[in-house]
C-alpha positions as CSV (number, residue, x, y, z in Angstrom):
1,X,-28.1,-224.2,-108.9
2,X,-27.3,-221.3,-111.2
3,X,-24.7,-218.7,-110.3
4,X,-26.3,-215.5,-109.5
5,X,-23.8,-213.4,-107.5
6,X,-19.8,-213.0,-107.2
7,X,-18.2,-210.7,-104.9
8,X,-14.5,-209.7,-105.2
9,X,-11.9,-208.5,-103.4
10,X,-9.9,-205.5,-105.2
11,X,-6.3,-205.7,-104.4
12,X,-4.5,-208.6,-105.8
13,X,-8.0,-209.9,-107.3
14,X,-9.4,-207.4,-109.8
15,X,-6.2,-204.7,-109.8
16,X,-2.8,-205.0,-109.2
17,X,-2.4,-202.0,-106.8
18,X,0.8,-202.6,-105.0
19,X,3.1,-200.0,-107.0
20,X,0.6,-197.3,-105.8
21,X,0.5,-198.6,-102.6
22,X,4.0,-199.0,-102.5
23,X,4.8,-195.3,-103.8
24,X,2.0,-193.7,-100.8
25,X,4.2,-196.0,-98.4
26,X,7.5,-194.7,-99.4
27,X,6.3,-191.4,-99.6
28,X,5.1,-191.5,-96.2
29,X,8.6,-193.2,-94.9
30,X,10.5,-190.4,-96.8
31,X,8.4,-187.6,-94.8
32,X,9.6,-189.7,-91.8
33,X,13.2,-189.6,-92.9
34,X,13.8,-193.3,-93.8
35,X,14.4,-195.6,-96.9
36,X,11.8,-196.8,-99.0
37,X,10.3,-200.4,-99.2
38,X,10.5,-203.0,-102.2
39,X,7.2,-203.4,-103.9
40,X,7.9,-207.1,-102.7
41,X,7.9,-206.2,-98.9
42,X,4.6,-204.0,-99.7
43,X,2.7,-206.8,-101.4
44,X,3.2,-209.1,-98.3
45,X,1.8,-206.6,-96.2
46,X,-1.9,-206.2,-98.1
47,X,-4.9,-207.6,-96.8
48,X,-5.8,-206.7,-93.4
49,X,-6.8,-203.1,-94.0
50,X,-4.8,-199.7,-94.1
51,X,-4.2,-199.4,-90.3
52,X,-2.7,-203.0,-90.7
53,X,-0.4,-202.0,-93.7
54,X,0.6,-198.6,-92.2
55,X,1.6,-200.5,-88.9
56,X,3.7,-203.2,-91.0
57,X,5.2,-200.4,-93.0
58,X,6.4,-198.8,-90.1
59,X,8.0,-201.9,-88.3
60,X,9.6,-202.7,-91.6
61,X,11.7,-199.4,-90.8
62,X,11.6,-200.1,-87.4
63,X,9.5,-197.1,-86.5
64,X,7.1,-199.1,-84.0
65,X,7.1,-195.8,-81.8
66,X,5.5,-193.8,-84.3
67,X,1.6,-192.5,-83.4
68,X,-0.2,-194.8,-85.4
69,X,-3.4,-192.8,-86.4
70,X,-1.5,-189.7,-88.0
71,X,0.7,-191.9,-90.0
72,X,-2.4,-193.8,-91.4
73,X,-4.2,-190.5,-91.7
74,X,-1.2,-189.2,-94.1
75,X,-0.8,-192.5,-96.2
76,X,-4.5,-192.2,-96.9
77,X,-4.0,-188.7,-98.2
78,X,-1.3,-189.7,-100.0
79,X,-2.7,-193.1,-101.5
80,X,-6.0,-191.5,-102.5
81,X,-4.4,-188.8,-104.1
82,X,-2.8,-191.1,-106.8
83,X,-4.5,-194.1,-106.5
84,X,-4.6,-195.1,-110.0
85,X,-1.4,-193.8,-111.2
86,X,0.4,-197.0,-111.5
87,X,-2.4,-199.5,-110.4
88,X,-4.0,-201.8,-113.6
89,X,-6.6,-204.4,-113.9
90,X,-5.4,-207.6,-114.0
91,X,-5.5,-209.1,-117.6
92,X,-9.0,-210.5,-118.5
93,X,-10.8,-208.4,-115.8
94,X,-12.5,-206.3,-117.9
95,X,-13.5,-208.3,-120.5
96,X,-14.1,-210.8,-117.6
97,X,-16.6,-208.5,-116.0
98,X,-18.5,-207.0,-119.1
99,X,-19.3,-211.0,-119.8
100,X,-20.6,-211.6,-116.4
101,X,-22.8,-208.6,-116.0
102,X,-24.1,-209.8,-119.7
103,X,-24.9,-212.9,-118.3
104,X,-26.9,-211.3,-115.8
105,X,-24.2,-212.1,-112.7
106,X,-25.0,-209.8,-110.0
107,X,-21.5,-208.1,-108.8
108,X,-20.2,-206.4,-105.7
109,X,-16.7,-205.2,-104.1
110,X,-15.9,-206.5,-100.7
111,X,-12.8,-204.7,-99.9
112,X,-10.8,-203.8,-96.4
113,X,-9.4,-201.0,-98.2
114,X,-11.3,-198.1,-97.4
115,X,-14.5,-197.3,-99.0
116,X,-13.5,-194.0,-100.6
117,X,-10.1,-194.9,-101.7
118,X,-12.0,-198.2,-103.3
119,X,-14.3,-196.0,-105.3
120,X,-11.6,-193.8,-106.1
121,X,-9.7,-197.0,-107.9
122,X,-13.2,-198.2,-109.3
123,X,-13.9,-195.0,-110.9
124,X,-10.0,-194.2,-112.2
125,X,-9.7,-197.6,-113.7
126,X,-13.5,-197.7,-115.4
127,X,-14.5,-200.5,-113.4
128,X,-17.2,-198.9,-111.3
129,X,-20.0,-199.5,-113.9
130,X,-19.8,-203.2,-113.0
131,X,-20.3,-202.9,-109.4
132,X,-23.6,-201.4,-108.0
133,X,-22.8,-202.4,-104.4
134,X,-19.3,-201.7,-103.0
135,X,-18.4,-202.0,-99.5
136,X,-14.6,-201.2,-98.1
137,X,-13.2,-201.9,-94.5
138,X,-14.8,-198.8,-93.0
139,X,-18.1,-199.3,-94.6
140,X,-19.2,-201.8,-91.6
141,X,-17.9,-201.9,-88.0
142,X,-16.3,-205.0,-89.1
143,X,-14.4,-206.2,-91.8
144,X,-12.8,-209.4,-93.6
145,X,-12.4,-212.1,-92.3
146,X,-15.9,-211.4,-90.4
147,X,-18.4,-212.5,-92.9
148,X,-20.8,-209.4,-92.1
149,X,-19.6,-207.4,-95.3
150,X,-20.5,-210.3,-97.6
151,X,-24.0,-210.7,-95.7
152,X,-24.4,-206.9,-96.3
153,X,-23.4,-206.7,-100.0
154,X,-25.7,-209.8,-100.5
155,X,-28.4,-208.6,-98.7
156,X,-28.3,-205.3,-100.9
157,X,-27.9,-207.0,-104.1
158,X,-30.7,-209.5,-103.2
159,X,-29.0,-213.0,-103.4
160,X,-29.0,-215.8,-100.6
161,X,-25.4,-216.6,-99.6
162,X,-25.7,-220.0,-101.1
163,X,-26.2,-218.6,-104.5
164,X,-23.0,-217.0,-104.5
165,X,-19.1,-216.9,-104.6
166,X,-16.7,-214.8,-102.9
167,X,-13.4,-214.3,-105.2
168,X,-10.3,-213.1,-103.1
169,X,-6.3,-213.7,-103.2
170,X,-6.4,-214.0,-99.3
171,X,-7.5,-216.1,-96.5
172,X,-9.4,-213.7,-95.4
173,X,-11.3,-213.9,-98.1
174,X,-11.7,-217.9,-97.7
175,X,-12.7,-217.4,-94.2
176,X,-15.4,-214.6,-94.7
177,X,-17.2,-216.4,-97.7
178,X,-17.0,-219.4,-95.4
179,X,-18.6,-217.6,-92.7
180,X,-21.5,-215.9,-94.8
181,X,-22.3,-219.8,-96.4
182,X,-21.1,-218.8,-99.9
183,X,-18.8,-220.4,-101.9
184,X,-14.8,-219.5,-101.9
185,X,-12.9,-218.9,-104.9
186,X,-9.1,-218.3,-104.0
187,X,-6.8,-215.9,-106.5
188,X,-3.5,-217.7,-106.7
189,X,-2.3,-215.0,-108.8
190,X,-2.5,-211.9,-106.1
191,X,-0.6,-211.0,-103.1
192,X,-2.0,-213.6,-100.5
193,X,-1.0,-216.6,-101.4
194,X,1.3,-217.7,-98.3
195,X,-1.9,-216.8,-96.3
196,X,-3.8,-219.4,-97.4
197,X,-2.5,-222.2,-95.2
198,X,-4.9,-225.2,-94.0
199,X,-7.8,-223.5,-95.4
200,X,-9.8,-225.6,-98.4
201,X,-11.6,-223.4,-100.8
202,X,-13.9,-224.3,-103.3
203,X,-11.8,-223.5,-106.0
204,X,-8.6,-221.9,-107.0
205,X,-7.7,-219.9,-109.8
206,X,-4.1,-218.8,-111.6
207,X,-5.6,-216.1,-113.9
208,X,-9.0,-214.2,-114.0
209,X,-9.8,-216.0,-117.5
210,X,-9.9,-219.4,-115.7
211,X,-12.9,-218.0,-113.5
212,X,-16.1,-218.8,-115.9
213,X,-14.9,-222.5,-116.0
214,X,-14.2,-222.6,-112.0
215,X,-17.8,-221.1,-111.5
216,X,-19.4,-223.8,-113.5
217,X,-17.6,-226.4,-112.0
218,X,-18.7,-225.2,-108.5
219,X,-22.2,-224.8,-109.4
220,X,-22.6,-228.1,-111.4
221,X,-21.8,-229.7,-108.0
222,X,-24.7,-227.8,-106.0
C-alpha cells in the first residue's frame, strides 16, 4: 500500500521548542516569586498538553496550592507572545517536508499544544505552508492519546487510517496512532523517549532524515 498521509506531533518532533517553553515557564515562576527550572526539567514535562505542563511546573517548585486556571492562562499568554524566539525546526525538517509535499504526501499536525500557539509556531518558523490541517489540544473535546484528533485530521485530508502514519516523540502519539488504525513512527530524538515503555511502534527514528527510509519499509510490509 502506498503511503498517502503523515500526521506529525509538533514539540519534540518537528521543532525543538523547549527553550521557549522553559522561558515562559520561568517567567511565570518569577512572577510567583520562585526560581527557574532548567530546560531538561521542562523537557520532561512536555507531551500531555499545556494544563499538565503548567501543573508540573508549579509542582516542581512546590506550588501545588496555586490556582491552576489563572496560571495556565498566564503561561499561555507569556508563551504565545514569544513562541518562536528560541524555537527551531529540527535538522532536516524543512527539506524533508518539502520533499514530502513534492511527492504528494498529505500532511497534518496533531499536537496537544493549544491550536493558537501551534499555528503561531508554524507560521513563525515558515512551516505553516506544509500543513493544510492543524489540530491542537483544544481543537476537540479530547486530545492524544485519544485517537479522535488523528481520525479528524485524516477525515479532513480524505485519507483512510490504514494509508497513514503518525510521527511523534511521546507514548501518546503511539497510542493515538494504534487506536486510530494508523502506523506509528516514534521520534527518539525528541523529549518523550522515557515515556515509550512497553509500547511497540511500527518504527523508530533517531533523526528526521531517516523518515523516508522508514516510511518505505513500513509500507512495503503492508
